[in-house]
C-alpha positions as CSV (number, residue, x, y, z in Angstrom):
1,M,37.5,130.7,147.5
2,H,38.8,134.1,147.8
3,T,41.8,134.8,145.9
4,R,44.4,137.1,147.4
5,P,44.9,140.5,145.7
6,A,48.0,140.6,143.5
7,F,49.6,143.6,145.2
8,L,50.0,141.5,148.3
9,S,52.9,139.4,146.7
10,S,55.1,142.6,146.8
11,I,54.3,143.1,150.3
12,M,55.2,139.5,151.0
13,M,58.5,139.9,149.3
14,S,59.3,143.0,151.3
15,L,58.5,141.1,154.6
16,L,60.8,138.2,153.5
17,V,63.7,140.3,152.9
18,F,62.8,141.6,156.4
19,L,62.5,138.4,158.0
20,M,66.0,137.3,156.5
21,A,67.4,140.5,158.1
22,C,66.0,139.1,161.5
23,N,68.5,136.2,161.5
24,L,71.4,138.5,161.5
25,P,73.6,137.9,164.6
26,V,72.6,139.3,167.9
27,G,74.0,142.6,168.6
28,D,73.9,143.9,165.0
29,T,71.9,147.2,166.0
30,V,71.6,150.6,164.8
31,P,71.7,154.0,166.6
32,V,69.0,156.3,167.4
33,A,67.9,158.0,164.1
34,G,69.7,161.2,163.6
35,S,72.3,160.7,166.2
36,S,75.7,159.6,166.0
37,Q,75.7,158.3,169.6
38,A,76.1,154.5,169.6
39,P,73.4,152.5,171.9
40,D,74.2,152.2,175.3
41,G,77.0,154.8,175.4
42,G,79.4,152.9,172.8
43,P,82.0,155.0,171.1
44,P,80.3,157.5,168.2
45,L,79.2,156.2,164.9
46,P,79.1,158.3,161.8
47,A,75.4,158.8,161.0
48,T,76.0,158.0,157.3
49,E,77.0,154.5,158.1
50,V,73.5,153.4,159.4
51,Q,70.4,154.3,157.5
52,P,67.3,155.3,159.8
53,G,65.3,152.3,160.5
54,G,68.2,149.9,160.5
55,I,67.8,148.9,156.6
56,S,71.1,148.0,154.8
57,T,72.6,150.2,152.4
58,G,71.1,149.2,148.8
59,T,67.6,148.2,150.2
60,P,64.8,150.6,149.4
61,Q,64.3,152.9,152.2
62,A,62.0,155.3,153.3
63,S,62.7,158.8,153.1
64,T,60.0,160.1,155.7
65,F,59.5,158.8,159.2
66,F,56.7,158.8,161.6
67,E,59.1,159.6,164.4
68,T,58.6,158.2,167.9
69,A,60.0,158.6,171.5
70,V,60.2,155.3,173.5
71,I,59.6,155.1,177.0
72,V,60.3,152.3,179.2
73,D,58.2,152.0,182.3
74,T,60.7,150.2,184.5
75,R,58.0,149.2,186.8
76,S,56.8,146.5,184.2
77,E,60.0,145.1,183.1
78,P,63.6,146.3,181.6
79,V,64.1,146.9,178.1
80,T,67.3,148.3,176.8
81,R,68.1,151.3,174.6
82,E,69.4,148.5,172.2
83,Q,66.3,146.2,172.3
84,A,64.2,149.2,171.8
85,Q,66.1,150.5,169.0
86,N,66.2,147.1,167.1
87,L,62.3,146.4,167.8
88,V,61.4,149.7,166.1
89,A,63.9,148.9,163.2
90,D,61.7,145.6,163.0
91,A,58.7,147.9,162.9
92,N,60.1,150.2,160.2
93,H,60.4,147.3,157.8
94,I,56.9,146.4,158.4
95,L,55.3,149.7,158.0
96,F,57.6,150.4,155.1
97,A,56.3,147.1,153.4
98,L,52.6,148.8,153.3
99,T,53.1,152.6,153.2
100,P,55.6,155.2,151.7
101,F,56.5,155.8,155.5
102,G,59.0,154.3,157.9
103,V,59.1,154.5,161.7
104,S,62.2,155.7,163.7
105,M,63.2,156.2,167.2
106,V,64.6,159.8,167.9
107,D,64.6,159.6,171.8
108,F,64.6,156.8,174.3
109,V,63.9,157.4,178.0
110,E,63.4,155.2,181.1
111,D,60.5,156.4,183.7
112,G,60.1,154.5,187.3
113,A,57.7,157.4,188.7
114,G,54.5,155.7,188.2
115,G,51.1,156.4,187.6
116,T,48.9,155.9,184.7
117,M,50.1,155.5,181.0
118,D,48.6,159.1,180.6
119,A,50.7,160.2,183.6
120,I,54.1,158.8,181.9
121,A,53.1,160.2,178.4
122,N,52.3,163.5,179.8
123,R,55.6,163.8,181.9
124,Y,57.3,163.3,178.8
125,I,55.4,165.9,176.7
126,S,55.8,168.4,179.6
127,S,59.3,167.9,179.7
128,H,60.1,167.7,175.9
129,A,57.6,170.4,174.8
130,S,60.0,172.0,172.4
131,A,60.8,169.2,170.6
132,L,58.2,166.6,170.3
133,P,58.2,163.7,168.2
134,D,55.0,162.5,166.2
135,G,54.4,159.6,168.2
136,I,55.1,157.9,171.5
137,I,55.9,154.1,172.3
138,I,55.5,153.1,175.9
139,F,57.0,149.5,176.7
140,S,54.6,148.5,179.8
141,F,52.3,146.1,180.8
142,G,50.0,148.9,180.8
143,D,47.1,150.4,183.1
144,F,45.6,147.3,184.9
145,G,47.7,144.8,182.9
146,Q,46.1,145.7,179.8
147,A,48.9,145.4,177.6
148,K,50.3,142.2,179.0
149,L,46.7,140.7,178.5
150,Y,46.3,141.6,174.8
151,G,49.9,142.9,173.6
152,G,49.2,146.7,173.4
153,Y,46.7,149.3,173.1
154,A,46.3,152.8,171.8
155,F,45.3,156.4,172.8
156,T,46.0,160.0,172.0
157,L,47.0,163.1,174.1
158,P,46.8,166.6,173.1
159,G,50.3,168.4,172.5
160,P,51.0,171.6,174.1
161,A,49.8,175.0,172.5
162,G,51.1,175.3,169.0
163,F,52.1,171.7,168.6
164,R,51.3,170.8,165.2
165,N,51.7,166.9,164.0
166,P,52.7,166.5,160.5
167,F,50.5,163.2,160.4
168,N,47.0,164.6,160.6
169,S,44.5,162.2,162.0
170,P,41.3,162.1,160.5
171,V,40.0,161.1,164.0
172,V,41.8,163.8,166.1
173,G,43.1,166.1,163.8
174,N,47.0,167.4,164.0
175,A,47.2,169.0,167.4
176,S,47.6,165.4,169.2
177,L,50.5,162.8,170.0
178,Y,49.8,159.2,169.1
179,I,50.6,156.9,171.8
180,G,51.0,153.3,171.8
181,V,51.3,150.8,174.9
182,V,53.1,147.7,174.0
183,D,54.1,144.7,176.2
184,Y,57.8,144.2,175.0
185,S,58.0,140.6,175.9
186,H,54.3,139.7,175.1
187,R,53.8,135.9,174.4
188,F,51.9,135.5,171.3
189,A,49.8,132.3,171.4
190,G,51.2,131.3,175.0
191,C,50.0,127.9,175.6
192,G,49.7,126.1,179.0
193,Y,50.0,129.3,181.0
194,G,46.4,130.0,182.3
195,D,46.8,133.0,184.3
196,A,50.3,132.5,185.6
197,D,53.6,133.7,184.4
198,T,55.1,130.1,184.3
199,V,53.8,126.9,182.6
200,Q,51.0,125.0,184.4
201,S,50.2,122.3,181.8
202,A,51.4,120.7,178.9
203,V,48.3,121.5,176.8
204,S,46.3,124.8,176.2
205,I,44.0,125.6,179.4
206,G,41.4,128.3,179.5
207,G,40.8,130.5,176.3
208,E,44.2,129.7,174.9
209,C,44.9,128.6,171.4
210,R,41.8,130.4,170.0
211,N,39.6,128.8,172.7
212,Q,40.5,125.1,172.0
213,P,41.6,123.6,175.1
214,G,43.8,120.6,175.3
215,T,46.0,121.9,171.9
216,E,49.6,120.6,172.2
217,C,52.1,123.0,173.6
218,V,55.5,123.5,172.0
219,E,58.6,125.4,172.7
220,R,59.2,128.4,170.6
221,N,60.7,131.6,170.6
222,G,61.6,130.9,174.3
223,Y,58.2,130.1,175.7
224,S,55.5,127.6,175.5
225,M,53.2,128.2,172.6
226,C,50.3,126.7,170.9
227,S,51.3,124.0,168.4
228,T,48.8,125.4,165.9
229,A,50.4,128.8,165.8
230,V,54.1,128.0,165.2
231,D,53.5,128.6,161.6
232,D,52.1,132.1,161.8
233,L,54.1,135.3,160.5
234,Y,53.7,136.5,164.4
235,A,55.7,133.5,165.5
236,S,58.4,133.9,162.7
237,S,60.8,135.7,165.1
238,P,61.0,136.4,168.9
239,T,60.1,140.0,168.4
240,Y,57.9,140.0,165.4
241,F,54.8,140.5,167.5
242,A,55.9,143.0,169.6
243,A,57.1,144.9,166.1
244,S,53.9,144.2,164.6
245,T,52.0,145.7,167.7
246,I,53.7,148.9,167.2
247,I,52.3,149.3,163.9
248,H,49.0,148.2,164.9
249,E,48.7,150.6,167.7
250,I,50.0,153.6,165.6
251,L,47.2,152.9,162.9
252,H,44.6,152.7,165.4
253,S,44.8,156.5,165.8
254,F,43.8,156.6,162.0
255,S,41.2,154.5,162.0
256,P,37.7,156.3,162.4
257,G,36.1,152.8,163.2
258,G,38.2,152.0,166.3
259,V,38.2,147.8,167.0
260,T,35.7,147.6,164.0
261,D,38.4,148.6,161.8
262,H,40.2,145.3,162.6
263,Y,41.0,142.9,160.0
264,G,38.1,140.6,159.2
265,T,35.3,142.5,160.8
266,P,32.1,142.9,159.1
267,E,32.6,146.7,158.9
268,C,36.1,145.9,157.2
269,N,34.7,143.5,154.6
270,A,32.0,145.8,153.9
271,R,34.5,148.9,153.5
272,M,37.0,146.9,151.3
273,G,34.0,145.4,149.1
274,W,34.7,141.9,150.2
275,P,32.3,139.2,150.6
276,A,30.8,138.7,154.1
277,G,32.7,136.5,156.4
278,R,35.7,136.8,154.3
279,F,39.0,136.1,156.5
280,D,42.5,135.3,155.3
281,P,44.7,134.5,158.0
282,I,47.9,135.1,156.2
283,E,46.7,138.5,155.0
284,A,45.7,139.4,158.4
285,D,49.0,139.0,159.6
286,L,50.5,140.9,156.9
287,F,48.4,144.0,157.6
288,N,49.0,143.5,161.2
289,N,45.2,142.7,161.9
290,M,44.1,146.3,160.7
291,C,41.8,146.8,157.7
292,P,44.1,147.7,154.7
293,F,42.0,150.7,154.2
294,V,43.6,152.3,157.2
295,Y,47.0,152.4,155.7
296,D,45.5,154.7,153.1
297,E,44.1,156.9,155.6
298,F,47.5,157.0,157.3
299,T,49.0,157.5,154.3
300,G,46.9,160.3,153.3
301,S,47.1,162.1,156.7
302,Y,50.9,163.3,156.3
303,Q,50.7,167.1,155.7
304,P,54.2,168.5,156.5
């Protein structure tokens, strides 16, 4: 039996505080970081009333943020400014439990012009060249439905001439923006759907439930979920998986090994000095299924 590292207890406590915050009544939201305009055009709010990332006063807060612009691909599904801000606030809690940094939303736009994810991101970069964030989150099903299938994916795009990202990736340097494509409503451990958007079976079919056909399906978070997954951290709230995916995709731009830097791979275990075959499912979820050393790469990349 492998003992979980002692430092994980502080991470678990931080995430427990976050999950308690997730139980606030629907509608408790925060404005775009750095803005006094309330979401969805409400009356202006004093910027000092709500901290970036949506953490309540008295809770330890990040002083430096990975700034993101959120683009909603309206051809996929609608996501409101409020929903986007709340999800980024959730991601902020997760990232700050693992690094000295938070993540904030500094802009929100909708794009229905079509094209690839590259095209959507490049339209934003071209039209905001004088004031670009560190990264872009695109809420979309992705090219060829890739995000809808897997939850999300990542890529980078070069910034305009003279652009310098304060997060200097060991993979691509500091002249690029980090892009994450995320399916806002992705069904974690969806059960009984097959390839359809509606439930087709009361038990898992195809490769669902970790390729365990016949697993009982239960109602959770507004959809049919594998009964074997209901106690996972990813199933702890309707939006936890999407918030975790934001962090996962940001981190991919700082992982030199790409998919081999996922948690639990032979390469990850070797890099961490762990025994071959080691896998802790609770720890995997805590680290958003990225190898822990990648968080050190991300932290060390900051060069303001």
